[in-house]
N, C-alpha and C positions, 0 to 999 in steps of 0.2 A: 198893458199891451193893447194896441189897436188891432182889431181884426178887420180885414177887408178894406184897408186904406186904398182909395181909388188909384193913387199914384203908384203904389206898390203892385196892385193888380195889373196896372198898365205895363210895368216893368216885367213882371212874370209873363204876361201875355206876349210881349215882344220876343222873349226867349222861346216861348211855345210856338209862335208863328215862324220864327227862324228855323226851328227844328222841323216843323211840318213842311216848309219849303225844301229843306235839305232832304227829307224823306222822298218827296216827289221827284227830286232831281238826282237821287242816289249820290248825294254829296257827302262822302264819308268824312272828309276833313271837317266840315261844319258840324256834322253829327257828333264827332268826337270832341270838338271844341265846346259843345254844349254841356259835356260831362265834366265833373270834378276830376282833375288830374291827381288821383290818389288811389292807393291800393284798397281803400275802404269803400270805394264806389261799387254799387251793386246794380246789375241789370238782369232781371228775369224776363226772358222773351218767350215767344210761343214754343220754340224748340230748343232754347238754350238757357243755361244758368251761368251767369258771368260774375265773377268777383274780381274787382280791380280794373283800373283803366287799361292796363295792358291786355287783359282778356277781352274787354269791350272793343278795343282797337283791332285786335286780331279777328274778332267776329265781323266787324264792319268791313275789313279788307276782303273777307270771303264772300260777301253778298254781291251778286251780279246786279240785282235790281230788287226793289221792294214792290209788293203787290199794290196796284193803284187803289186808293181809298178816298172816300168822301166823308167829310166831317158831318156827323149828325148832331153832336152836342159837345160843348166845352164848358167845364165848370172849374173855376179857380177860387181858392180860398187862401188868404194870406194871414200870417200871424206875426205881428210886429213888422219891422222893416226888412227883416232878413230871411224869412222862411215862407215858402209858398208850396201849395199842393195843386197840381193841375190834373184834371180828369178829362179824358177824351173818350167819347163813344163815336165809333166810325163804322162805315160799311165798306167792305172790299167791293170795288166795282166790277171785278172779274168774276167773283163767286157769289156775291150777295151776303157772305158771312159777316156777322157783327163782331167787332173787336172792341176791346177796352184797353186803355193805356193810362196808367197813373204815374206821375212823376213827382218826387219830392225835390224841391229846389232850395238852395241856400245861397246867400250872398257870401262868397268866399273872399277873404282879403287877398289882394293882388290878382284875383281871377274874375271877380264880379259874380253875377248870377250863374250858377251851375247846377245841373241835375246831379244829385247825390245818390238817388235811388230811383229805379224805374221798374215797372211791372207791366207786361203786355200779355193779353190773353184773348182768345177767341171763344165765343159762346158755342159750345158743342151742341149739335143737334138743333140749332136755332132755325126756325122757319122764318126767313126774312119778310114774308108776306103776312105773317100773323102778328097782331098787336097784343101786347100784354094788357090785362085788365088792371085798371087803377084801383 
């Protein structure tokens, strides 16, 4: 298995970027299209626990808009040609809160790259002005 094939990283990054654009535009159709159309898909959000594409779609339909955010760091690792993990560290520009988002993606037959699992969280009690010691 080749880890971090540059071509596969580029494919995963394209899905990542498409998702980020859709978040900024509150484009629910594109956000939904990034996820695996399956009852086994999971998304744990800041305020929700969603099992299955139907629950994810219902949640998306309920969101009026997403808090604006600025990307701080993106880390992508790929395993072979068909599996990728993306990790995003971002800062909400309205509150300064730091968020983290992890997506596991797989190349699904007849669907292409899809998010099969996602987890979003905010750092509780984080002081955005304070830097962690290395």
